[in-house]
C-alpha positions in Angstrom: 184.2 121.4 83.8 181.3 121.0 81.4 179.4 117.7 83.4 176.4 116.6 81.4 174.1 114.5 84.3 171.8 112.9 81.1 173.5 113.6 78.5 171.1 113.4 75.2 170.3 110.2 73.5 171.7 108.0 75.9 168.8 106.0 77.6 168.2 106.3 81.6 169.2 102.9 82.5 172.5 103.3 80.8 173.4 107.0 82.5 171.9 105.5 85.7 174.4 102.1 85.7 176.6 104.5 84.6 176.8 106.6 87.1 176.4 104.3 89.7 179.6 102.1 88.3 181.7 105.0 87.3 181.6 106.6 90.7 182.2 103.8 93.3 185.3 102.4 91.4 186.8 106.1 90.9 185.8 106.4 94.8 187.3 103.1 95.0 190.5 102.8 92.9 191.7 106.4 93.9 194.3 105.4 96.1 195.2 103.7 92.7 195.1 106.5 90.5 196.9 109.0 93.2 199.8 105.8 93.1 200.0 105.9 89.3 200.2 109.8 89.1 203.2 110.0 91.3 204.5 107.2 89.1 204.3 109.2 86.2 205.3 112.3 87.9 208.7 110.8 89.2 209.4 108.7 86.1 208.1 111.4 83.1 207.6 114.5 85.1 204.8 116.0 84.0 201.6 116.4 82.9 200.2 113.6 84.4 197.9 113.2 82.0 197.4 112.6 78.4 194.4 114.7 76.4 193.3 114.8 73.2 190.3 115.5 71.4 188.6 112.5 70.5 184.6 112.2 68.5 182.2 111.6 70.6 178.1 111.0 70.5 177.6 112.1 67.2 180.9 113.4 66.2 180.9 116.1 68.3 184.8 116.1 69.8 185.4 116.2 73.5 188.5 116.1 75.4 189.6 112.3 76.4 191.7 111.8 79.1 194.5 109.0 79.6 197.3 108.7 82.0 200.7 110.1 80.2 202.2 106.1 78.5 205.1 108.3 76.7 208.2 110.3 77.4 209.0 113.5 75.6 212.0 112.9 73.8 213.0 114.5 70.9 215.1 114.5 67.9 218.3 116.6 68.1 215.9 119.0 65.5 213.2 119.0 67.8 210.4 116.3 66.4 209.3 114.2 68.8 211.1 110.3 68.9 208.9 107.2 67.5 206.3 105.9 69.5 208.0 102.4 70.5 211.4 104.4 71.4 209.0 107.1 73.5 207.1 104.3 75.1 208.6 103.7 78.7 208.5 100.8 80.9 206.0 102.4 83.4 204.0 103.0 80.5 204.2 99.2 78.9 203.0 97.6 82.2 200.1 100.7 82.7 199.0 100.1 79.1 199.2 95.9 79.3 196.5 96.2 82.2 194.7 98.5 80.7 195.5 100.9 83.6 196.3 104.1 81.3 192.8 104.5 80.6 191.1 104.6 84.0 191.1 108.9 83.8 188.2 108.1 81.7 185.6 107.4 84.2 186.0 111.1 84.4 184.8 111.4 81.1 181.7 109.0 82.1 180.6 111.2 84.6 181.1 114.3 83.1 178.7 112.4 80.0 180.9 112.0 77.6 181.8 108.5 77.3 179.8 105.6 79.2 181.8 102.5 80.6 180.1 100.7 77.2 180.6 101.3 73.6 182.4 102.0 70.7 185.8 103.1 71.8 186.6 106.7 70.4 188.8 107.1 67.7 190.9 110.1 66.1 189.0 112.8 64.2 190.6 112.8 61.2 188.7 109.7 61.2 185.5 111.0 61.1 185.8 112.2 56.9 186.6 108.8 56.1 183.9 107.2 57.4 181.5 105.5 55.0 177.3 106.2 55.8 176.8 103.0 57.8 180.5 103.4 59.8 179.5 106.5 61.3 177.1 105.3 63.1 179.0 103.9 65.5 178.1 107.5 66.4 174.7 106.9 67.4 175.7 106.0 71.1 178.2 107.3 73.6 181.8 106.3 72.9 182.6 103.9 75.6 185.8 102.8 77.8 185.0 99.3 76.9 183.1 97.9 74.1 181.9 94.5 72.2 184.9 94.9 69.8 187.1 94.7 72.5 186.3 91.6 74.3 186.0 90.1 70.8 189.7 90.3 69.9 190.3 93.7 70.8 193.8 95.1 68.6 193.7 91.0 67.0 190.7 92.3 64.4 191.2 94.1 61.3 188.9 97.2 60.8 186.0 95.7 59.1 185.6 93.4 61.6 185.4 96.0 64.5 183.0 98.3 62.4 181.0 95.2 62.7 181.0 94.8 66.4 181.0 98.0 66.8 177.8 98.3 64.9 175.7 95.1 65.9 176.4 96.8 69.8 174.5 99.8 68.2 172.0 97.5 66.6 171.2 95.4 69.8 172.4 96.9 72.7 170.1 96.1 76.1 171.4 96.9 79.7 172.2 92.8 79.8 174.6 93.4 77.1 176.5 96.4 79.1 176.6 94.3 81.8 178.1 91.0 80.3 180.5 93.4 78.2 181.7 94.9 81.6 182.3 91.2 83.3 183.9 89.9 79.9 186.6 93.2 79.9 187.9 92.0 83.8 188.0 88.7 82.7 189.9 89.4 79.9 192.2 92.2 81.6 193.3 90.0 84.1 194.6 87.6 80.9 195.2 90.2 79.3 194.1 89.0 76.0 194.6 91.1 72.8 197.0 92.9 74.3 200.9 93.0 72.8 203.3 91.6 75.1 205.5 94.8 74.8 202.3 97.0 75.1 202.6 98.5 72.0 199.1 98.0 70.9 198.8 101.2 69.0 196.1 100.1 65.6 196.9 100.5 62.3 195.8 103.6 60.5 191.9 103.5 59.7 192.3 105.0 56.0 188.9 104.5 54.8 186.9 103.2 51.6 188.2 99.5 51.6 187.2 99.0 55.2 183.9 98.7 55.1 181.7 97.0 58.0 180.1 93.8 58.0 182.8 91.1 56.9 183.2 90.1 60.6 182.2 86.1 61.4 179.4 86.2 63.4 180.1 89.8 65.0 177.5 89.4 68.2 175.6 86.6 69.2 172.2 87.8 71.9 173.0 87.7 75.0 
């Protein structure tokens, strides 16, 4: 496991905040992480974690870690069933409270992610970005971000990119603290999460989804 204590391009103050909060948070919630892992093992078996390559800083790939929320049920021909049919009851609960994303604290500690930043999307989207959209990778991806506290999956792609780019252009330590506080509040209220827990956004196809159409994407913190 490669750990980068101070990743290139990351302000020292931001990295220190990440290490302090992610480290303390991981220790405090480790009993809960163990309990979730056991529940996944009992209800779904292994593996416990969902691992997928995602683009990080400057688009460089890293392996994103999440708790697994879906079974591996398949059609008679061997193909996986649709996501909605594989999402388990436990998976719905984990997604509803964003508990499935807690293993990303390890990504933060390893220097692959930040607590706050644009959410890491799929590797296949990289070639679909315009040069302006690609600027979302000028910072580390985050566990939460400005788009997540301003609508999350109720936003269109163009609105999400507008919020992401606003964050890139207006980053400050105070803004990160503000986003973290809002994230905790909205997680408790379950704002922006579908009742069924199936909050997978539609595919980003590029081209027409240009940033800048969000109304007032940011305000000075």
